[in-house]
N, C-alpha and C positions, 0 to 999 in steps of 0.2 A: 853273342849278337851279330846280325851280318852287317859290314860296312858300306857306304854305299858308294855305288860305282865312280871310279875317277877319269876326269878328264884333260890329257896334255894337248893343247896347239901349240904345235912351230910355227915359227913367221921364219919362212926358208927359202931356196927354192931346191924342191922337192928330188930333182935328178940326184945334185952331189950330196943331197943327205942322205939320199939310200944310199947312192956306192958310200956312204962314210959308216953308217949305220950297222949293214949286214941284217943278219935274219933277225925277227924278231919274235922273238921265242912266245908261243902261248898268244901269236894271229891270226887272226884271218881277215883278209882285205877284202873292203868294199871301195868302189871308188866308180869318178868318169873323169877320164884323160881330158883335159884342153881341148878345143877345135884350134885348126892352125888360123883363125885370128884371132885366139887370143892369148897365142904364142907368139905373132906376130913374125914371125918369117917365110920365106918363101914354100911353094907348096911340097917341093920334093924335099926340101931339108925340113918340114913336118911329117911328112912321111915317115925319115928315119929315124926323128925323133920318138913318133911316136912308137913304132916297133922297137925301139930301144927301152922306153918307157914301160911299155905293157911287162917285157922282160924283167925288170928290175921290181915289178911290183910283185909278178910270180915268183921270182926269187927272193923278195924282201917277207916272206913267212914261209914255215916249216914245209918240207916237202908231202908232209901229211894232213897239210892244212890245202885251204883253198885262198882263189884269188878269184871275185867277184867284180865284172867290169858294166858299169851302165853307158851306151855308146849311142848317139843317134848319128843316120847317115848325113854327110852333106853333100851341097853341090858347087863344084867351080868350072867356070868355062864351058859350059855343058855336058860337064862328067859328071855322075853319079860317083861319091867313094865311100866303100862301103866299110863302115869300121865295125862292123859285127866282125866280118872277113879279115879285117888286121888285125882283130885282137888274136882269133883264134891260130893264123897262121905266126903270131910271134910267140904267142905261148907253144903250139907245138914242137919248136925249133930249142926250147929249151927245157923238153921231156914233160909237159906236159897235154894230162888228154882233157878232152871239153866234157864236163858235168852233165851240164843242159844249157840248153838257146831257148830262154824263153822272152815275149815280146811284152812290152809294157805300152799301152796306148797313150799317145800326147792330145789326141782328137777325138771325138766318137766315132765309130767304125761307121766306114761310108762318107765321111765328110772328104771335100776336094782342097788338098792345099799345094799350097807353091812354093818352091825354095828351098823343104825341107819339109821331112816327110812327118807324118803324123803319130810315127810310133819310135820305141828306143828298143834296142839290143840291149837284153837282159843275159850276159855269157858269165857261168862260173868256170872254172878251170882248178885243176892241179893236178901234181906233179904225182902222188902216190896215194891219194883215196882214193874211194869206190864210192859212186853215187845210188844209193837206194834204186830200187824198181818203181817204186812209189812214192812221188814227192807232194807235201801238201801247196805244192804252188802252182795256179792252171798256168798253162801253155801259152794263155792271152791275158794281161791284167788288164781288167777294162778301167780300173779307177789307179791312178798313179798318185792318188793325194795332192795335198797342198805342195806347190812349190814354197821353198822361204825365199828365194831368189830365182829370175829370169832364164838364170844357166840351170841351176838345181835338180837335182832327181827330184819325184816327190815323194812325198815321206810316207805313204803308203807302201809303195815299191821298197823305198828304203828299208820299213819294217818287214816285206817278205826276205829278203838278203841280210836283215840280222836276223832273222827267225831261223833261216838256214845256217850262216854260222855258229847259234846257239844251241840248236839244237841237232841237226845232221852232219856240222862238224865234229862237235863239240860231242858226238855219241861215239866218234872212234879215235878223236886228240884231244889231248886240252887246247881249250879255246877260251881263253880270258877276257883278249882284247879285240876291237875292230878298227882294224887301222888303216887312214884315208890319206896318200899322201899328195890328193889336190883336192883337199876339203871345203872348198870355197867359204861359205854363210854357215856349217858344220853340220847340214840337216840328218850326215851316217852318222857323227858324234852324237846328237841329241838322241835318234835313234837307237842306238846302240845304249847309251843310258838307262833310257827310259826301258829298255829289255833285261836290264840289270849287268852289264858290261863294261868292260873300263873300254877307254876311245882313247883314240890316238890318230891327233892329224897334224899336216902339214899345209901350211898356207904362206903362199910368197906375198899377196896383197894384206897390210899391216890394218887395212880398216875392215876386210873378209874375215882375216885371222880373230879380231877382237872381237866379232859377231858371233865367230865358230867357238868362241870359248862361254858366249851366254847364251846362247838360242837353247832354251827350251821347247818341246814335241810334249801334249797331253795324248795319256793310254791311249783315246779312244780313236786318236789321227793315228796311231799308228798299225 
């Protein structure tokens, strides 16, 4: 009899938690790092924080696994900050290569937006694994699915990440757990469980951590 997938949510600051925990055996990371407004520091301090956080996430999983990032660009003082480029630059510094770079639409194509782009970068990196020539993920994901929280990634987008972890990464190395160190209300964790994978999340906010422990998504949402 197959056991039900597990879920653990740790209420803690993800940075020191990852520094202390080290490599999580059998894990693939799927996450979205907090914006400067969420971290509550000056922009230059946040840039350094973001850079280091990406590298910690990459190192938190085995070398032959992968780390997947959903990141939306931001605009500050008339400057667009490309968080996709920041992810790739930080990952490359710790020996990771880019497996793919997709786009998730947050608004219908052709719609004008202001202050925030209508799309999210969806990037996978790994220090050792190679990506197949053909992937079952479109270059542009038109339906991100429901957002369970205003800053959360869409459920369908998270489903693409979870299936990539289970079927593509899992074909090359053991993957039992989806790890999200900035799990928010738990979209990634709930999707992982729905796909039959264990889930491990870290969330600093106590209320959101409680929500992340309880969130459930339906099969048709994923």
